[in-house]
VEXVEXLUM-465551 format. One record per residue: residue in one letter; x, y, z of N, C-alpha, C in turn. Coordinates in steps of 0.001 Angstrom, whole numbers, plus 500000, padded with zeros to 6 digits. Layout:
BEGIN
AXYZXYZXYZ;...
END
This chain:
BEGIN
M336789626434672604336403625048672756337161624365673899;E338445624645674006339243624051675083338680624442676455;K338288625699676594337730626157677874336418625453678194;E335600625214677179334331624514677395334562623091677877;V335499622400677263335788621029677667336390621024679071;T337263621963679345337828622074680694336736622303681721;R335816623226681431334702623477682367333866622214682588;A333624621459681531332849620224681660333573619211682539;L334883619099682359335664618170683175335735618626684627;L335841619918684846335808620444686217334455620164686860;A333384620349686107332034620074686620331858618589686927;A332618617744686226332563616299686456333364615887687693;G334062616845688316334778616570689550336276616413689429;F336806616596688224338260616573688070338820617929688483;T340087617954688859340717619215689238341527619746688053;A341807621020688077342516621662686969343866621012686706;D344563620593687759345880619989687554345806618568686993;Q344626617977686958344451616638686383344119616694684887;I343767617865684395343283618040683024344393618635682156;H344682617972681048345733618427680124345166618368678704;L344787619512678169344161619573676848344948620477675917;E344782620227674623345335621139673625344389621167672430;V344505622234671679343648622444670519344424622083669255;T343779621326668375344404620974667100344294622159666142;Q344985622070665019344916623150664032343511623327663476;S342716622272663487341341622370662985340366622893664040;G340862623128665259340017623656666319339390622601667204;S339727621341666970339247620269667840340105620221669099;V339642619457670075340350619374671350340699617919671645;G341876617709672191342298616389672634343203616538673834;G343506615429674470344406615491675603344258614302676512;F344480614535677802344385613450678762343983613984680123;V343466613065680925343099613343682311343839612313683160;I344573612795684141345319611926685057344644612036686418;S344065610932686877343323610992688129343388609670688885;P343521609739690213343466608513691007342071607883690954;R341093608621690498339730608111690358339694606888689426;F340650606780688532340657605704687540341296604407688047;V341898604430689228342548603236689766341521602099689863;G341908600941689364341051599766689456339976599680688386;Q339934600663687476338946600651686406339612600280685087;S338874599552684258339375599253682918339318600518682076;Q340045600526680966339985601674680052338561601875679532;V337853600795679283336474600899678795335596601600679839;D335698601181681092334906601816682152335272603287682316;R336549603592682267337006604984682389336394605842681287;Q336485605348680054335985606115678913334463606261678968;E333767605207679354332305605295679457331893606354680474;K332534606363681625332201607337682668332593608751682255;L333767608882681641334219610195681188333229610777680172;W332878609968679163331981610465678117330562610679678629;E330143609926679627328844610169680257328829611571680858;E329900611920681536330008613262682124330097614338681050;L330876614088680015330982615082678946329622615305678274;R328881614232678031327538614377677437326599615158678343;R326793615020679629325954615734680589326217617245680569;H327451617626680231327851619027680355328111619766679042;L328105619036677916328396619674676627327320619341675597;A327058620273674717326123620046673618326741619060672624;T325882618382671890326324617362670939327326617905669929;D327087619105669415328018619652668422329400619884669023;R329468620150670311330759620325670990331450618980671201;L330673617958671523331232616623671728331933616122670473;H331383616459669311331962616016668047333300616679667746;R333650617705668504334922618396668284336013617920669243;I335718616867670001336727616260670869337355615099670109;V338652615184669884339379614144669159339498612902670037;S340108613056671190340213611971672170340696612552673485;I340305611894674544340809612239675871341235610925676519;L342525610774676726343063609582677369342826609663678862;T342652608522679490342421608462680932343511607611681568;M344227608197682527345346607504683164345339607751684668;T345919606812685382346149607005686806347527607639686982;P347784608256688123349129608811688353350224607747688238;D349973606531688714350980605475688620351257605092687178;E350235605081686335350443604752684930351334605786684252;V351158607032684600352003608084684029353426607906684519;D353602607645685806354934607420686351355596606241685674;D354839605149685427355393603975684760355851604325683352;D355046605099682627355410605503681263356667606372681259;V356774607278682206357941608149682290359180607323682607;R359046606393683536360182605527683889360608604678682689;A359633604134681961359945603288680794360633604109679695;A360194605322679493360766606175678437362184606606678785;S362453606777680068363781607269680438364742606122680767;G364229604891680815365085603766681185365784603226680052;
END
């Protein structure tokens, strides 16, 4: 399942280093995508576009096995890391 979601995200134009997924004990997939593509977009817009792409590349039964995929910009990740270590 993780490979299928990764392939869908790659087909959506994300790069492998932007995709960070893991499989839960129940076999579902969750994680995050870090991309400069999200700069200037609200979380709602990011999620709508992400899920539009996932629906385009994955069957419905596969979509139901995605727990969540967070969407962040590189700066947001840097800010979180700085806040956690400060």
